[in-house]
N, C-alpha and C positions, 0 to 999 in steps of 0.2 A: 721499206724504210726509205725516207726521202734522201735524195742525193747528198744534201748538205747536213744531214743529221749527224750529231756527234756519236762517236763510237763509245761503247761501254768501257770504262777504265777497269782493267784487271790487275790486281795486286797478287802476284803468284808467290806464295810462301814456299820456301824450300828448306831442306836440311834439318838440323838439330834445333828444336825448340824446347830443349830441356835445360836444366840448370847449367850444364856444361857448355851449351851452345848459344844461348840467347844473346850473349854479347856480340856474336858474329852476325846477328840479325839486325843490329841497330843501324848500321850504315845503309843497307838496302831500304829499310823502313823509312829512314830519314829522307832518302831520295824520293821514295814514293809520296810521302807526305808533302815534301816541298813541291813536287810536280802538281799534286792535287791542289795545294794552296794557291798556286798560280792560276788555276782554272776553277775558281770558286763557282758553285752552281748558281744559276739564275732560277727564279721561281718557276719558269716554264720549262726548264731543262731537266726533265725527269730521268732520262736515260743516263746522262753523265753524272747526275746526282746520286746514282746508286753504284758506286764502285763495287766490283766483285772481288772478294778475298778468297782465293783458291788455295785449299789446303792439301791438294792431291799429292804434292811432292814433299810433304813434311814427313821426315823419318821418325823423329822422336818428339813427344809432346808431354810436358808435365805441368806442375803448378806454376813454374816460372814462365813457361810458354803461355799459359792461360792468362797470367798477369800482364805480360807484354801485349798479347793480342787484345785484351780488355782496354789497355791504355790507348792502343792504336784506334780501336773502334770508337772510344769516347772522344778522342781527338778529331776523328773524321766527323762525328756528329756535331761537335762544337763548330766545325767549319761549315756545317750546313748540309753535309752528305748523309745519305742513308745507306750504309754499307750492307752487303749481302754476302753471307758465307756460302761456299760451295765446295763440293767434293770432300766432305768431312768423313774421314774413315770411321767406321763403326766403333773401333776401339778408342778413338779420340772422343767420340760422343759419350761413351761410358766414363772416361776419365774426367771430362768436363763436368758431368753431373756429380761424380764421386768427390771431386775436389771443391765442389760448391760454386762453380761458375755457370751453372745452367741458367740462372736468372739473367746473367749478362748477355747470353746469346739466344734467349728464348724467342725473341721477336725477329731473329734473323733467319730467313728462309734458306734452306739448302736447295738452290735452283736445280741442281743435278738430280736430286731424288724427289723433288716436289713436296717436301715436308720439312718441318722445323727440326 
């Protein structure tokens, strides 16, 4: 990687992404989105234009969490970013499909496992 190349932006999600915990996620997400909004991607800036959303430290995940994550992903796309999900626990993959959110995340590659 060139010396002046931008680092990949990682949004590390943590804690409770269920109905009882999503409100606690709003402030950290707002801060991440504000930081990314200040660094809008350029056409040639492919590394920074793909922020990584890491789900490794998410303890609980339900329909409310799926909804909030969908909103964040759509917001990032509107800003010109192409987010990538990573470290999606297998039980969350099942929940995402069962809850009907699979189509929202189908094009997002799990970089840690090498598949969608």
